N, C-alpha and C positions, 0 to 999 in steps of 0.2 A: 627171828630171835630164837636162840636155842635154850632158853630157860624153861624148866618145867612150870606147869600152871601154879604150883604151890611155892614158888621161889620168886624173888625179885631183887632189885638193887636199891639200897637205901642210901640217899645222899643227905649229908648232915651239914648245915650251915652254922655259923658262929652265933647267930641270933635270929630273931623273928624279922622277916622281910618278905615283901612281894617281889621286889626287884631281884634279890639274890636267889630266889627259888623259881624264877622264870626259866623255862626251857625252850629250845628250838628243835625243830625236826628237819632242818636242812641236811641233805645228803643221807637221810634215813629212807629205807626202802620198804618199811613195814610199820604198821600202827602199833602203838603200845598203850597200856593203861597207866595213867599217872594219878597218884594220890598225894595230896599235900597235907601235912600234919603240923599242928602248932606245938609249942613248948610244953603243953599239957597232954600231948599225945592224942588230941582231938582232930579228926579229919575236918579240914576247912574247905576242901574242894577235891573233886575227882573228875577226870576227863579222859576221853579217848583222844589221844594225840595222833594225828594222821601225818603221813609222810610229806615232806617238803613244805611244811608250814613254817612261817618265820618265827612264831613264838606262841607259847601257852603260858599264861600267868594265872596264879591262884586268885580266887575272889578276895581273899584276905591274907594277912601276913602268915607265913609258915616258917618253920625251922628245918623241917625234913620234907623230902619228897621221895616217893617210891615209884620206880619204873618196873613194870612187869607185863605179863601177857594181858591182853584186853579182858580176858575172863575174870581178872581180879575185880573189875568194876561191878560185877554181879554180886560180889560178896561184901563190898564196903560201900557205905553211904556217908554223906556229910553229917557230922555230929557224932559218929561212932568214936569210941575211945579204943586206941590200938595198944597192943603190947608187943614189943619186939623181943624175939627169942633167938639166941645164937644156935 
């Protein structure tokens, strides 16, 4: 992944869901850090997603998920409130 440690990709879903925020790592050749966030911007789950795994689902419903370098997981924990800045 060519993203710097302080950047990531934010995916937005139309509403809160476990199913619609589940990801897969098929055909991925590197691990990523994934953080799931609910509609109140609270972190509901965070995981290291490893290559070639069929799926990763959050522990609870989320509306957003962030994919970034694994180092992101050292800075975010479940229950944190996030603020997105452009």
